[in-house]
N, C-alpha and C positions, 0 to 999 in steps of 0.2 A: 739768472743765467740766460744767455742769448740762444734762442732756437734750440733748446736744451737737448732733446732727443736726437735731432738731426746733427747737432754739433758733436755729440758723443760718437755718433756713427762716423762722422768725417775724421775725428781724431783717431778712431780705432782702425780706420781703413784708408791708408794713404792714397789709394787710387780714386777716392771720392772727394778729396779736398779741392775746394774751389768749384765743385760741380753741384747741380741741383740734386737734393736728396729729400725724399718724402717718406715719413714714417707713419704707419697706421695700419688699419685693417685692410688686407689685400683682397678680400672677397668682393663680389659684385656690389655688396651693400656696405662695404667698409667705409670708414671715414678717416680723414687725415688727423693725426695727433699733432704732428709738428712738421713744418716745412722749413728747409734751410733758406737763408736769405737769397741764395741763387735761384731757388724755386719760386720764391715769393715775387721775383721780378716778372714771372709769367702769370701771376694772379693766383697762385696756389696759397691757401691759408688753412689754418686749423679749423676743424669741424666741417670742412668741405667734403662732399661725397668723393670717395677715391676715384670713381669712374670719371668724374668731372676733372679731377686733378690730372688724370692720365691724358685726357684730351688737351688740357691746357699746356702740359709739359711732358710730352711723350718720351723724351730722352732722359728724364730724371731716373735716378735709382730709387725704386720703390721697395722699401724694406719693412718687414714685420718688427715689432718692438722687441727689445732685449732688456726687460725690466730689471733683472739682476745687475746688469751693467749700469743702468741709470741709478739704481739704488746705491751702488757702491760709490759712484761719483758724488751723489747727493750727500751721503754720509760724510765724505771728506769736506765738502763745502760747509755743511752745517757744523762740523767740528771746528772749522776756522771761525765761524760766526760766534760760537760759544766761548772761544778764547777772548772775544771782545766784550761779552756780556753774558750773564746767566739768563737774561730775559731775551730769548729768541723765540719768535712765534712763526713756525713754518706755515706757509699757505699751500704749498705743494712741494714736490721733490726739488724744484729749482727756484723757489722764491720764499723769502722770509722777511719779517720785520725784526729789527734789533734795537734795543734801547741802550745807547752808548752810555747814558748817564748812570746806569746801574752797574757798569763794569769798571775795570781798572782805570779807565780814562775819566771816570765820573768826577773826581775831585778837581782835575785840571780843567775840565769843561766848566765846572761850577765857578772856578776862580777867574776864568778868562773873560775878557770883555767880548762884545759882539764880533768885532773883527778878528781878534785872536782865536775866539771859539770857532769861527767859520774856517779859519786856516787849519786849525787842529783837526776838525772834522774831515776836511778835504785830504789831509795827510793820512789820516786813518783809513779813509776810503781807498786812496791810491795804493796803500800798502796791502789792503785786503785784496784788491783786484790783482796785484802782482803775486800774492800768495796763491790765489786761486789758479792763476795761469801756471805757476811753477809746480803746483801739486797735481793739476788735472789736465793741463794742456788746453784748457778752455778759457774763453773770455766771459766776463761777467759785467753787467751794468749796475751801477749803484746810484740810487736816488737818496739824497739827504735833505731832511727838513725837520720842522718842529712837531709834526703830527704824522700819523699813519696815512691820512688822506693825501697830504702833500708829498710825502715820501714815495707813495705809489705813483703819483703823477710824475714826479721827478725821475723815477726809474724808467717809466715809459718814454720820457723825453730823452733819456740817456742812451737808449738802445739804438744800434748795437755797440757794444764795447766802449761805453762812455761813462761819464760821471757828471751828475747835475746836482747842484745845491740850490735849494730855494730858501732864501734868508727869511728870518722871522720878520713879519710885517709886510712882506711882499706877496702874501698869499692871494689877495683879491686881484692884484694886477696880473698874476699868472693865470688865475682861474677864468677871469672874465671872458677872454676870447674863445675859450674852449667850447666845443659842442656839448649839449646836455648829456650825451652818452658817455662823456669822460668821467662823470660822477658815479660812484658806486650806488647801486640801487635803481639805476635807470636802464631798463632793458627795452626791448622793442615795443612792448605794450605801453609802458610809461612814456616812452619817447613819442608815440603817436598821440597820446592824450595832450602832451605838452605842445606838440607841433600844431594840433588843431587850435590850441589857445594862442598860437603865435609866439611861443617861447622856444627859441632855437639854440641860444647860447647860455652859458652859465651866468653871464651878465644879465640876460633877460630874466632868469629865475630870481636873482638877487633884487632886481628892480621890481618884480611883481610883488614881492613881499610874502611873508608867511601866511597871511590870511587867504590870499588867492590860491596859493599852493595847497593849503588845507582843503579848500573848497573843491579843488580839482582832484586831489589824490587821497583825501582822508587825513585825519588828525596825525597819526604816527608818521606816515610816509611823507606827508606834506611838510610837517615841522622839521623832520630830519633832513629832507632835501634842501630846505631853505638854509639850515645851519651849514651844511656842506657847501652851499653855493657862495657863502660869505667866508669860507675857509675855517669854520669852527669844527674841530674834531678833537674830543677829549678822550677817545678810546685808549686804554693802556695797552702796552704790549703784553700779551698773555702767553707764556710759554706752555708748550705741550698741550694745546687745546684738545679737549676730550671729544672723541668722535661721538656723534649722536646716533649713528646707525652703521650697520654693516650690510652691504648688498652686492650682488653680482647680477649681470644681465648679458644677454646674447642677442645679436641681430642675425637672422637667418638668411642664407643665400636665396632660398625659395620659401614662400609663405607656407607655414605649417597648417594643414587642413585636417589631418587625421587626429581624432581626439586622443587616441592612445599615444601617438607620437608626442603630442603636446604635453601630456602628463608625464611621459618619460623625460622630456626636457626639463619639466618642473622638478623632477627628482634629481636630475643632474645638477641643476642650479642650486637646489637646496643643499646638496652635498658640498658644493664649492663654497657656499655661504657659511656652512658649519665649519669648514676648514679654516676660513678666515676668522671666524669667531674663536676657534681654538688657538690660532696663532696669536690673537690679541688677548687671549685669556679672559674673554667676556662671554656673557649670555644675555638673553633679551626676552621681553614679554610679548612684544607685538610683532607678528609675522605679516609681511607686506608682499603682495603679488602685483607686479606691473605687467600690463599687456598692451602692446601696440598692435592694432589690427591692420588689416589690408588697406584700409582707407586712411591710415595714419592717425586715426583717433586713438588716444591713449587713456586707458582705464587703470585705476588702482583699487585694490581691495585689501582690507586688513582685518586681522582678528587678534584680540589681546587675550593672552593666556592668564591663568590664575597666578603663575609664578614664573620667574625667569628660567629659561632652558637653553641648553646648547645641544640637545639631543636631536640627531639627524632624523630619526623616525618621526618624532613629534613635529619638527619643522616641516618635513616633507609632506606629512599627512595634512597638516594645516594648510599648506600652500595648495595642495590638491583640492581641498574643500573650497578654497577661495577661487580656484580655477573653474570649479563647477558653477560659480555664480556669473561667469562671463560668457557672453555669446561669442563663440569663435567660428561661427558658420562660414564666414567669408575668408577665413585664413588669418594667421598670426605672423607678423614679421619680427616682433621682438618680445622676449619674455625676461622678466627680472624677478628675483626673490631676495627679500631683505629682512633684517631683524632690527627693530628699534626698541626704545626704552631699555637701554643697555644697563647691565649690572656687572659687578666684579665677582658675582657668585652665581651658583646654580642651585635652585631649590627643586628637587625632583618632583615631577608631576606624578603623584601616586596612581592616579587613574590611568594615565598613559602607561606607567610601568606595569600596572595590573593587566592592561590590555595586551601589552607586549608579552607578558608571561603567559596569558591565556592563548595567544597566538602560537607561542612556542610549544605549549602543551598540545595544542590541536595539531600542529605539524608533526610533533613526535608521535602522537596517536595515529595519524594518517600513515606515517612511515612504518609503524609497527604493524598496522593492518595490511599494508602492502607486502611487508616481509612475510606475514603469516600466509597470505594468499599465494605468494611465490613458493613458499615451502610446501604448501598443500599441492600445488600444481606439480612440483618436482616429485613428491611422493606418488601422486596419481600416475605420472609418467613412468616411474620405476615399476609400478604394478603392471601397467600395460605392456611394458617392455618384457617383463618376466613371462607373460603369457603368450606374447606374440612373436618373440624372437629377439635377436640381438638389437641393441640400440642403433639408430641411424647415426652415422658420423656427423659431427658438428660441421656446419658449412664453413668453408675456408673464406676468410675475409678477402675481398677483391683487393688487389694491390692498389694502394692509394686511398682506399676507403677508410673512414674512421681516423685518418691521420690529418691533424690540423695543418693547414697551409702555413708557411712561415709568415710572420707579421710583416706587413709592408712598411718600410721605413719612410717617414715623411721629413723632408728638409725644407725649412722656411727661408726665404730670402733674407740675408743678413745674419743668419744663425752662425754661431761660433762652432768650428769643427777642428779636428786634428787628424792628420793622416800619418800612418806609420812610417812612410818614406819621405813625405814632403813637409811634414810638420804642421804648424797652426795656419788656419785660414778662415774664410767665411764663405757661406753659400751665396753664389751669385744668382742661381736659378735652378729649377728642376722641372722635369716633365718627361713623359714618354720613356720612363724607366731609367733616366739618366739624371745626374746631378752635376752642376758646374760649380767649381770652387776656385776662388782666387786666393793664392797663398801669399799672405803678407801679414805684418804685425804693426802695431802702432809705432814701432821704432824702426821700421824698414822702409825701403823705397817701394813704390808700387810693384806688386808682385805679378807672377804669371798665373794664367788661368788654365785649369785642367778639368777634364770631364771624366766621370766614373759612372759605373752602374750604381743605382740607388742602394743596392744591397752589398756594395763592396765592403768586405769584412775589415779592411784596413782603414776605413773612414769612420770616425766616431764623433758624436757631439762633444763639445768642450766647454769649459767655463770661460767667461770673458777674461781677457788679459788686462792688467792695469794700463792706464793711458800713459803713465810715466814709468820707465824702467827702474 
């Protein structure tokens, strides 16, 4: 899919169509998840600090993510892909590999010659793109080839809203002029090693040979990179790839320096991680803590339990122990808690269970002792009252004391809302006790903007509307 998150926002919000849209974390340390093609013209791209994106494109619409909406559209697209083949390997919400030979078109592709087969693949791809647009109002780019490596490169060349077919036998001609970063497994560090050796393009890698790449990068990495440089990729399409870990992390607006606050955030992250485990129906043995300190150094600590668990208390306590191993004196800008070595079952940790029961018993005993002390104090007060005169009247609560203030409602830019009078819309911005809402739907013309108090009882959060009526 093309600029997926931003494209969903533009399809859902008519007033944003054709305008720069940036989706991501909106705090001072947030990063860009997706930028629309209009925003990319200003130099905005994914993984860029949001503060830099605001400087480059100050007139863009900066929106928080609406992941339920993205998931809903992703499910539609993945369903269309599964109509073409049972072998669909999702890479993310908006990208997947499909093995057409394993689907209903398999026999026709097997019987066709090279030219006829290529024409059939192009027809299937064009139909798919039309179906995606009809069902979601979004455009998708399709890359077709004989391997996952070349299909990925073809899809990048097809963006935005295009279709590219790389024929069998033309792999090396397509790969040769590309920069080495175009190949999977070549990140910034590997690129620097190759650059120092004078290897800048894929053609340079192929010419260098496997032996030189192994010397530079090691046996596994060097041999694998040489194979991809000459277009060899025999990886099969693997449907429903199993997740190796479940994790959550947060980047904080201000570095955390207080130890108690850090541990509190570890507890919060552990709870969120456990929620994801429960959603996936998984448990895990290894608890991992990630800490990025004030100087951007990143540390990880892990501990492997005796058996898989999805118990929040066990995971939180383990993460706290790991946090005690890290020097956080200068401050912490990011924390993460994860669970790996996943399993489909949970074997209760009897020691942890016993500890929890002991803690519960100790708390019950403490409560009983407190109740006994309170009862004794009451009896003593009654005796004193009987000897010294009538009891003093209980103090009257001061008006407003002991009354919890109403919860402050928070509205995020881009959030779906509905108003009792004006109907569905989305939050354009909020602050100073006010929230601004634009009332429009995916099927309407650009709508009007109205401003309300943040606690307006007629304004409520809402679920995303489908992009097609």
